[in-house]
N, C-alpha and C positions, 0 to 999 in steps of 0.2 A: 329176729333178736333185732328190739328196737334198744337204739341210743340216742340216753338225752344229757344234754345241758346244765344246768342250772347255776348260769353264772352272778357272784353274786353272793350267793347261798349262808357258802362257807370260808369266806373272805377271814373275817374276824377271826373263826374258831381257829383254825389254821394260823393263818399271824398270830394266836395266844398261845397254839402249841409248840409256833418255833418258840419264843418265847419263855416256853417252859423247857423245853429243852434245853435253851443253849445259858438260859439262867444254870440248870441242874449242871452243866456239863462243867461251867464256871465253877463252878460254889461246892460241882465235888459229893454231888445230894449224894446219886446210888451207890459211889463208893464208902460214902461215913457210914449209911444206910445198912452196907454190907459189913463193914470194921464191927459196928455195933451188936449186929445180929448174929457173927460171927464167935461173940463172945472175948473175945482176945482184949477188945476195949476196957481198959482199967480205971478211966473217968477222964476229964476236959483240962486241955493245955491251953494255953492263948495263941498257940502257933497251930494247931492240930485241925486238919483240912481246913483250913482257909481260902482255898482257891482264886480264883482272882476276880476286882472286879471289873466293873464293863463299863462304869460310869465313868465316863472322860475318852474312852478307848475309839475306835475308828474300826466304824462293823463296813464290812463289802459286801455289797449284796450282786449276785449274780442270777441276773433276768429278775428284774425292774417289772414285773407284770401288774393286776391289780392286787395283789398277795403283798408282794415284795414292796409295793408303797405303803400297806398298810403296817408290816416288819418295819419299817424309817420311821416311817411317826412316830412308832410307841419307842424306839431306837432313840429319836433327838428328847424324851420325855424321861429317858435318862443321862440326858443331856451327850450322847452317841456322837460325835460326829459318825456319817456316811459318805458312801461311794458305792459308784453302785458300776456293773458291765452288761447292756442289755445290748442281743443282735440286730435289734435295731436305733436308729437317734430317738432320743428323747429329748423334750427342750428342760427337764431338769435341773437343776444346778450338782455337781458332784460326780457327774459319769468318769469313769475309768476310758483313758483314751484305750488302753489292751485289758486282757485280762489276765497277762503276766502283771502291767502296771498295778491294779486291781491289790492280787495276789498278796506284793511287794509291800503296799502300804496300810493293809488292810491285817486287824488286831486281833479282831473277828468276824470271821466267811459264814454266807449261809446264803448256800445253795437254792433257788428256789425258781426252778425250772421246769416248764411241762414236759 
């Protein structure tokens, strides 16, 4: 059995997909799509399927490897604060003292653990 490793090849793709999923959940995209396709949708309303803003929120990243760092870069472009928990200490600012602390402070959590 041949086993290979392709470091950094899919970092951007994986970070992009992480953000696609995060925004889809926050903005209720799948739920809204299912509602429209069900035939029950009767029209638009100002507060219908709003979901939640991510801008200005705190993103907690569990696993701050290469992909976690890229997700954090994209989060900062949305004006999010970033805290993270990693099994080894990093010199980057924002490391939570414990996983419990991260979970209590973060508005949104992404698990990017190998």
